[in-house]
N, C-alpha and C positions, 0 to 999 in steps of 0.2 A: 472669355466673352468676346464675341465677334465685334469688329468695328461696325459702327453705323454706316450706312451707305454714304452719308454726307461727310464721313471722316476721310474719304479718299479724294485725291487729286488724280489727274490724268495727264500722261505725256505720250508722245507718239512721233512717228516719222513718215506719215502718209501711206503706210502699209501695215503697221500694227500699232497697238497702244498698250500701255501698262497702267495699272491702277496702283498708286502709292498711298499707303495709309499714314495717318498722323503719327503712328508709331514707327515709321521708317521701314515698313514692310511692303514689298511688292507682292501683293496677294492675287494679282490677276495679270497674266501675260500669255498670249497665244503667239506661236511662231511657226513659220515666218510671217504669216498674215493674220489679220484680225479674226478671220473665220477659220484659222487653222486650229488643231488641237492645242490645249494649254500646256505650258511648261510650269507655270505657277498658278494654282487655283485654290489657295487657302480661303479665298472669298466664299467658295462653295463647300469647302470641307477643310477645317483647320488641321485635321489629323492626316488626311490622305492627299490633299490637294497640292501641297508644295508651296514654298515661300522663299523669298530672298530678303532678309531683314537686316537692318543696321539700327540697333536700339541701345540706349544707355543702360548699364546695369543699375540696379537699385531703383530708388524713387526718381521720377522725372516728370516734367510736363513739356508740352510742345505746342508749336503753332505751325500751320502749313499755309504757304502762300506762293503766288507766282511772281517771278520777276516781271516788271511792268511790260505790258503789251507783248507777252510771249507765252509759250507753252513750256517754259523751264520752271520747274517746281523746286521750292526750298522748304525744308523742315528745320526749324530752330528748336533745339533741345536745351533744357535747363535742368541741372541737377544741383545737389547740395555743394558740389565741389567745383563746378564749372559749367560752361555752355559751349555748344558747337553748332555748326550749320551743315546740313546735308543738302547738296544740290543734285537733282536728278534730271536727266534729259536724254533723249534719243537723238543721235546725230542724223544729219540729212545730207549724206554725200551725193554726188552726182549719180543718176541712174546708170546702170550698166546693161549692155547687151540690148538686143532687139525687144526684149520683154519690158524694158524700162524699170526693172526692179532695183532696189537698193540693198547694200549690206545692212544687216541689223546690228547696230552697236549701241548699247546702253552704257552711259557713264554715270557713276555715282561719286561725287566729290565731297570729301569731308574736310572741314576746317574748324579747328578749335579756337573759339573766339576769346575765351578767358579761362583762367584756372586750369584744372586738369579734369579729364573725363575718361571713364572706362566704357568702351563700346563692345557690345557682343555682335559679331557678324555671323549670320547663319545663312548658308546657301543650301537649300533643300529642293532641288528641281524634281518634279514628278511629271513625266511625259505622258502624252495622250490622255489628258483629263484625269491624271492621278492613277492611271492603271499600270504605268510602267515606272518602277524605281530604277533609275539609271545607275550604271557603274561609274564611280568617281575615281579618277586617276589624279593623284597629287603631283604637282610639279613644284618642288620646294623652292621657296623664294619668288615664285612667279605666279602660282595660282593653281587652278584645278580644272579638269575637263570632265564633263558629264556625257556619257554615251549610252544610248539605248535604242535598239532597232536602227532606223535610218536617221535618227535625230542626234545631233551633237551640239553641245554648248560649252564654250570656254569662258571661264572667269579668271581674269588676271587681277592682281591686287598687290599693293605695296606692303601689306602685313602678312603675318603667318596664319595659316589655316591648318587644321587637323581633320582628317577624314575618318568618319565613323559610319560604316554602312553606306547609306544613300545620302548622308549629310556631311557637309563641311562646315566647321565652326572655328571661330577664333575670337579671343578676347584681347582687345588692343587698348593699352594705356597710352593716352595722348595728352600732351601739354599745350599750353597757349602757343599759338603760332604753328603747331604741327598740322600737316596736311596728309591726306591719303586719297588715292585714286583707285577706284574699282571699275573694271571694264568687262562687260558681258558681250560676247561676240557669238552670234548664232552661226553654226556651220564650221567654226574654226577647229582645227585639230589639236592645237596647243595654245596655252596662254600667250598673249602678246601685250605685255605691260605698256602703259602709256605714261610718259613723263608728266609732271605737274604742269610744265610750260605748254606741252602739247594739249593737255586737257583744257587748260584755260583758253587756248586758241580755239579749240573746238566749241567751247562754250560761247565765245564771242561770235563765231560763225553762226551758231544755232540761233542765238538771240537776233542777229542781223536778219536771218532768213524769216523768222516769224514777224519781226517788226516791218521789214520791207513789204511782206505780203499784206499785212494788216493795213498799211497806209497807202496801198495802191488805190484805195477808194478816193475818188475825186469829188465826193459829195460834200465833204467838209461839215457834215452834220453832227459829228460826235459832241462838239461843245454845246449843242442845243439840247442835250438830253438830261442835263442836270444830274440828279442822284442816280439816274438809270444809265449813265454813260459807261461806267466800268462793267456792269453786267452785260451790256450790249457788246462791248469789246470782247469779253470772255465768251459770249455766245458765238461770235464770229470765229474766234480761235478754236472753239470746240468743233464747230461745223467743219472747219478746215482739217482739224485732226482726224475726223471721221471719214474724210475723203480718201480714196484709194487710187494711187497713180499706177499706170498711166490711163486706165479706163475712164476715170472720172466718176466712178460709182461712189456712193457714200453709205456707210453703215448706219442703220437706224439707231444703234447704240453700241457701246463698247463691250457689252457683257451678254451672257446668257443666264436665264433662270433666276435672276433676282426677282423675288416674289412680289405680286401685286397685293398680297395679304400675308403677313407673317404666319407661317405654318400651313399655308394654303397650297393649292395645286395649280394656281394660275401663274405658271412659270414657263417662259418662252424664250427662244433663242432669237435675239435681235441683231446678230452680227452680220447681217446681210443688207443688201441694197434694195429697199422697197422703192418701186418706181414712184409711187405717190410721195413718200417722205422725202426722197432725194429731190424730186422736182420742186416741192414746196420749199425745201431748204435752199436750193439753188436760186429760187425766185427771191427769197429773202436776201441772199448774198448779192444778187443783181441789184436789188433796190438800194443798196448802200455802196454800189460802185464796183463790185467784183463780177466781172463779165466772163473771164476766161473759163471759170468752172462750169458755167451754164453752157457755153459753147462746146466745151469738151464732152460733157455728158450727153447733150442732145445729138452730137455727132455719133457717139457710140450707140445711143439708143436707136438712131435711124438704121444703123447697120443691123441691129438686132431684129427690128420689125421687118426689114427687107428680107432677112433670111428666114423669117417665120413662115411656115407653110400656110397658115390661115390669117396672115397679117394681124397676129394677136400677140400682145405682150403678156409675159408672166407677171404675177403680182410682185415678185422679188427675184433677185439673182444673187449668186455668190459674188464676192468682191472682184473676182477675175472675169466676171461676165458669164460664167457657166450657170446652167439652170437646174442642176440636180441638188435638191435640198431635203432628201429623205429625213424624216423626223424619227428619232428614237430616244429612249431614256437611258440614263447612266445610273443604275441602281447602286453602284458601289460608292457614290457620293451622297452625303446626307443632305446637301442643299444648304443655302444660306439660312442660318439660325433654324435648321431643321425643316426647311420648306422644300419638301420633295414633291414630285420628282425633278431631277435635273434633266433638262432636255437639250439635245443638239439637233440641228436641222429644223425645218419648220413646215408643217403640213399645210399651212395656209398658202404656200406657194402653188398649191394645186387648185385653189379656189378661182372663181371668176369674180373679178371686181371691175365693173365697167366705169367706175369713177376715176380710175388712174389716168385715163387719156386726157381728161379735162385738165388735170394738174400739169401734164406734159405740155399741153397746148398753151396754157397760161405762161409757162416759162418760155416757150418758143415765140409767142407773140411779143414778149418783152425783148428777147434776143434779136428778133428780126426788126423790131422798131429801131434798134440801134445800128444793126449791121445788115444791110440788104444783100451784101455780097455773098452771104452764106445761103441765100434763099434757094438757088437752083439745086443744091445738093440736099437741102433739108425738106423741100416741098413734097417730094414723092412720099417720104415716110410719114409726114404730117397728114397728107391727104388720105393715106391708108388708115390712119387712126380715126379720122373723121368719118370715113366710109364705114369703119367698124362700128362706131357709135350710132350712125344712121341705121345700120342693119340689125343691131342687137339690143337697142335700148329698151325694147319691150320685154326682154327676158328678165327673169329673177336672177339675183346674184347674192354674194355674201357681204359686199360693201366694206366700208372703212374699218369696222370693228372686228371683222373676221370671226363672227360668232359661229361656233362649230355646231350648227344645226342645219335645218333645211334652208335653201335659198329663199329670199323674199324679194318683194318689190320695194326696195329701200328708197326713201325719198332722196337721200344724199346721192345715191348712184344715178337716179334719174336727173337730178338737177345738174350733176357734173357731166352727163351726156349732153345736156343742153349747152353747158359751158364749152365742151369739146367742139361742137358745131359752131357756136357763137365765135370762138376764137379762130376757128378755121375760116369763117366768113370774113372776119376782120383782117386776117393775114392776107387773104385773097384780094380784098379791096386795097390793102396797103401796097401789095406788090403788083397790082394790075393784072392779076391772073383770074381765070374763070373758076368759080367755086364748083365743088362736086355736085353731081346730079342729086337733087332731093334734099340737100342740106338745109335749105331755108324752111321747107315744109316740115321736115322732121323736127327742127328746132321749135317751130311754132306749136307743133302737136305736143311735144314734151312739156313745154311751158304751160300749156292749157291743162294738161293732165295733172301735173304737179300741183297746180293751184286748186284743182277740183278734188283730187284724191289724196294729196299730201298735206292738206290743211284740215284741222279739226275745229269745227264751229264750237264744240263744247269746250275744248281746252283753249281755244283762241291761240293756236300755235301750230307751226309745222311739226310734223310727227316723224317717227322713226321709219315706218313703212306705210304703205297705202292703207287707207280706211281703218286707222287705229287711233287710239288716244295716247300712245306711249311717246314720251318726250325723248329727245336725242340731242346731245350737245353738238353733234356735227351740223345741226341746222344753222349754227353760227357761221359756217362757211358759205352759206347761201349769199350772204351780203359781201363777205370778203372776196368771193369769186365773181361778184358782179351779176349773179343771177337775179338779185332783187336789191333795190337801194336800201342803205342802212336806215333811212328815215321813213321807209314805207310802213304804214300802220301795222301791216301783218308782221313785219320784222320787229318792230318795236314791241308788239304784243308777244312775239315768240321769245325775245330776250327777257321780258318780264316773267313769262311763264317758267322759263328755265331757271331764273334766279329764285323764284319762289319754291320750286319743287326739286331742283337738283343741286342746290348749293348747301355747303356746310361751312360756316364762318367765312363766306365769300368764295370759297373754292368750289369748283363745279365737277360733279360726277358726269361720266359719259351718258349713262342711262341708269334707270332703276327698274329693270325688268328681268325675268328669268332668262338666262342665256345658256342654260343646260349644264353649268358648272356649279359646284358647291361653293358657299361663301360669297364674298363680294370684294370688289377691288376698292382702291382708294380714289380720292378725287383725281381727276386727270388734268395735269398741269397745262397741256396744250389747250384743252377746252377752256380752262380758266383764262388763259391768255387770249384766246379768241373772243371770249366775253369782254375782256378789257378793250380789245380793238373795237368791238361793236359799241361799247359804252363811250369810248373816245369819239368815234365817228358820229354818235348820236347826241353829242354835246354834254354828256355826263362826265365832264373832265375831272372834277375833284374826286368823284367816286372811282373813276378809272385809275387815277394817280394813287389813291390810297390802296387799292387792290394790288396794283403793280408793286407797291412798296412791300406788301405782304409776301408776294412772290419772291422779292429780293431777300426777305428774311429766310424763306425756305431754302434758297440757294446758299445761304451762309456766306462767310467771307470769301470763299473761293468762287461763288456765283456759278456753281455747277448744279444742273437740274436733272433729276431722274424723270421717269415717266409719270409717276403719281406721288401723291402726298396724303398722309393720314392726318387730318386736322385734330383728331382726338389724341393720338399718341405723339403727334407733332414730329413725324419722321417721314423722310422720303422713302418711296417704295418703287419697285420695278427696275427695269434695266437702266444703266447709268454709265455716263451721262447720255441723255436722250436727244437725238437730233430734232425730233418733233417738238420737244419743249423749247429747245434753244432757237429754232427758226421762228416759232410762234412768239417767243420773247422779243426778238428783233422787230417783227411786224408790229407787235403791240406797243413797244416803246417808241417806234417811229411814228405810228398813228397818233400816239399821245402827244409827242413833241409837235407834230404838225397841227393837231387840234388846239394846242396851247397857243401856237403862233396865229392860227386863224381867229381864236377868241380875242386876241388883242386887237384885231382889226374889225371884229364884228360889233355891230351896235348892240345896245342892251336888249336882252330877250323880251319878247312880247309879254304884256301884262296878263293877268287872269281874264278869263271870259266873265265879265261882271254883269249882273242883271241891270237892265235899263228900265227906269221908271221916272215919272215926274218928280222933280225935287220939291223940297219944302214940306214934305209930309212928316208927321210925327213918327218917331221910331216905333216899330212894332215891339210890343212888350213880350217877355217870355211866355206869358199866358196866351197872347194872341198867336204866337208861333205854334204853340202846342195845339191850340184849337184848329189852326189851319192844317196842321199835319194830321190831326184826328179826322178832319173832314176828308182828306185824301184817302185815308185808310178805310173810312166808313162808306164813302159814296163812289170811290173811283178805284177800287182795288179788289182783288180776289185772293182770299186767304193771306191777306197782308201784303201782297205784291201789287204794285200799281199797274193799272191798265192805262198805258200812255195814250192810246187812241182816245179813250173816254176822257182823260184829263185834258187833252188838247181841244176836244170838241166843247168841253165845258169852260174853256177860257182860263184854265188853271195856270197856264204859263204866265199870263199877264199878271194874275193875282200873286203868284209866287215872286215874280220879278219885283212887283211893287213892294211886297213885304221885305224882301231881302235888300232892295236898294235903300229902304228907309233906315236900315241899321247903321248907316253912316252917322246917324245922330244918336245911336244908342251908347250908353255909358256902361261899359263892362264892369266897372267898379261897383255898380249897384247890385251885382250878384254877391250875396253875403257869405254863403258857406259852400261846402263841397257838394251838398245835395242840389243846391240851386245851379251851381256851375255845371255839374255833370248832366243834369236834365237839359239845361239850355244847349250845351254843345252837342249832345246826342241828337236832339230834335233838329237843331240847325243843320247838322251834317246831312240828315235825311232830306231836308228841304233843298239844300244846295245841290245835292246829287239829282233829285227828281227834276228840279228846274233845268239843270244842265242837259239832262236827257231830252227834255221837251224842246230846248232851244237848239241844241246841236244835232239832234235827230239821227242818232246812230240807227242803223237798219237792223242789225242782229245783236250787237254787243257794244258796250262802252269802249271795248278795246279797239274799235274802229277809229276812235278819236284819240290821236296820239297824246299820251300823258293826261288822260281824261281827269283823273283825280287831282291833278295839279291845276288844271284849267278851271274846273268847277269851283266856284267860290263867291265870296262877297267881301265888301269893305265894311268894317266896323270901326268907327272913328277914323283915325289916321292909318290904321293897319289893314292889310289885306289877308284874308284867311281862305286858303284853298281847302277842299275836302281832305286832302292828304295832311295838311297842317293841323286841321281840326282833329282828325282821328289819331295820328301818330304824335303830333307835336303837343296837343292839348290833352286829349283824353288818355293817352298812353304815357304821359310824362316825358315826351320828347324822346321816344325810342325809335330806332330805325324801322322802316317798313320791312316786311319779310324779304330776305335776299339782299338787303342793302346794308352797307356799313356805316353810312353817314346819317345822322338824325335829320329830320326835315328843318329844324330851326337851328341855325348856326349859333355859336357863342356870341353873346352880346346882343342878340336879337331881342327887341323890346317885348315881343310876344311871349318870350320864355316865362315871364312871371305869371302867365295865365295857365301854365301847365299844371295838371292835377297830379300830385305826387303824395303818397303812393297811388298808383292807378288801380282801378278795380277791373280785374280780368273779365267780369261779366258784361262790361260795356261792349265787348266784341260781339256779343250775341244780341245786342239791342241796337246795333248800327246797321242801317239799311244801305246797300251798295249798288242797287239796280242790277242785280244778277239773279239768275234762277236759283242758285245755291245760297243766296244771301239770306240772313235772318229777315223775317217779315218786318214791316213797319211797326215800330214800338213807340208809343207816345209816353214819355216820362214826365212825371211831376215830382217836385221836391218832397211833398208830403208823403208820398207813397213810393219813393225811389227804391228803397230796399226790396220791397215786395215786387215792384215792377221789374227790376233787374233779374231777380231770381225766377220770376214767372217767364220772362223772355228766354232765359237759358233753358228752363224745363221744356218750354214749347218747342224750341229749336232742337233740342236733343230728342224729344219725342218724335219729331218729324224726320230727322236726319240720322240719328244713331241707331245701331243695331247690336243687340247682345245675344250671343249664342253660348248659353251656359254649357251645353254638351261639348262644344269645341273649345270652350274657354277663349272665345274670340270677341273682342269689343271693336266694332267698326264705328268710327267717329267722323264727324264732318272734317273736311280738310283744314279748316281753320285751326284745329288743334295741332296739325303738323306745322303750319306756317308760323304760328305764334307760340312763344314759350310763356306767355303771361299766365296760363292756367297751371303750368308746371314744366320743369325742364326735363324730367325723366318720365318714363312710362309709368312708374310707380306713382309719382306725384299727380300725373294726369288722371290715372284711374281713380285715385282717392278724391280728386277734385270733382270728377264726373259723378261719383257715388253720392255726393251731397245733393244732387239735383235729379235723382231718379226715384223710382218707387222704393218702398221700404225693403222688400225682398231682394231686389237687385242691389240696392245699396249695401245690405248686409253681406251679400255674396262677394261683392267687390272688396269691401273693407276687410273681410276676414282673410282673403288671399289675393291682394292686388297684383302680386308678382306673378300669379299663375295665368293672368289674362294676356293674350297676345293682342296688341293694338294694331289696327289697320285703319286706313284713312280713305274715305270715299272720294271719288273724283269730284272736282268742283266744276260746275256748269256756269260758264261766263256769259251765256246768252241772256238777253233780256227776257223777262217772263212773257208768255204768249199774250198777244193783244187781241181783244175781240174787235171784229170789224163791224 
């Protein structure tokens, strides 16, 4: 059985990396560079790939951890007879020659901690992605040399090995206090054993290197991160591991072809330096005090663009800066857990992605804000990037997700072209230099077009491409990149829409649309972390903290993050570890720490928008509230949806305010049973929402009012009740709103004893929310509650649901997707719906519920049309 992706740790030397499993096996190592052919690739094929393992014989268990603040990995093994520690690291000698490259030396140190232990050492190199079984030459007492084609690797060790074909193995019996040293040297012609003393000295030097680099940060912010401190440190060390010297490039991940879905075909090679990913990662490093990496990469990138014929950057480059990344498949490898094909190279390098320049300019703006001395040699290249954005932003491209279809006018790319020009203008002002011709005009035009064509009035969210309703997690970067403020109503609405439609247990998918490939990927960890950043900046600090804690759990005790996460199987997916995920973690944790600090200085949040009316009036009774709601439905609505213009002209805002304000004198204990309470709260919710629409006057949608359902409310006795608290806290038994992790009423809240438990899922279809896709106004009375709720659900299904018996397709209102109250599985939902349809349809569904494919209609967040 293959190791899980999370069972591996990573070590490296700024030119290549190795993945070491919890079982002591190095199952992934490419030499001499991270994007070179593999020497060990059991990660992708246990039979053909090759491995280098040190594992106890018999039964054992183990833990894998890093020595503090370093990229030195230790595995501790425990058996029935004893225990030992295996320490793995790559040395970092001084670079040699004008290319600035290092010798590749891997050290594996064994120490028996107690008792006695039998270890099996297996050295099975397979060159060129497992296609070459090298010839092994034994050097008795010293080690073995593997040679095949132009590749040579020498393994020296202090124990005996025996060679059988392409494998060298040994079984070593060690006792307490015994030590062993294994040294793997790429390119060496014969083994060169290292003494225990020398090995320990190299370990100390390596630890000092990583710790010295880590603590060059002058921000001193580590101690402010609380439980997220250690994962941030690990993220920084991972990003540094993925850097390649001397160019300053950074690999997007350490691996190729780890699948986005087990058994699927979404398997790509990420061992290259994406301009976007590298720029974002270096920006994160800069924010915590690491400046040199940004400076080095921007200097290299400037030379690349100056040499380009069309002043254009590729999407990605090889680690040495070359640009040839032809993609092809390796059919001889079965792939991780049978997930074929295995690919090397990356066809996306040929795409146009106009967003990448914006990420470069963000990093450059930060760098130049600190060091103006580098401006003269950087400005020419940066100006060319701005000119490119000015000249090409109207063109279609493939954008951030590299979907392998036709190019489109992606909103992310357009907004990042705006960012490119915006940062160019800021840099010019900062340096006192003249901006390029037409930069300001192009920036204004892009901004206007994105707001008009990249925004969906129906979804109340920024979308994936122009003039569509498809949601896209990359919209979260619009605020992070400063295209739009975090607290802009449109950004708040977009975050809410993404949480409702693209999350699973808090984790966010990139998108849910056909991208031309079979199957689907997992939730995207970078998107989830961008969501956390937005939540923290929007004041949702507790929610952001809880979600970041869940990401910590995904990373495990090593705090290593892959590209994606499957919340159903609870395993990481995609290439590993992923720079995108780790840079996003740093940004999210930093944003959360800053938000917590700001919260301590911030005054109490504003209260609800409460209705105002003369005091001293007797409290409106439940019957009076029901009659008032019935009057709205009868005289001022069409098909159950309010006509707000007619309501305003009839003075209904004042009447609603008076009735709601009077409830400060109402005794909730007078509601005797569940029927009375359910009817009361449902009717009250509708009145609160309708009053807030009349008072706050949204033009198109309630989403124009930030946190509308938290603001709309009233006071009953000593307690305040928002529309959100009424629906989710009371009527749904204090369950979180869709896409949220925290319930609306915290532990100890006196309003909790009003919650109705168990809740009735039918109330969802009797609660009016002032949207075009909302259930119509339903007036409930205790005496007829059962019939009223069932009638409301039937009426809503009759209007919104569609059944295609021929295609066996059941299209339901989106409420069924957002809420699991009617059922957690497709089978349960179908059976629930069958109870509220006609007899023939019900019989068809109940006989074969599993044969129906469930789809969900789009939700229209606009207010219902108003008559003038």
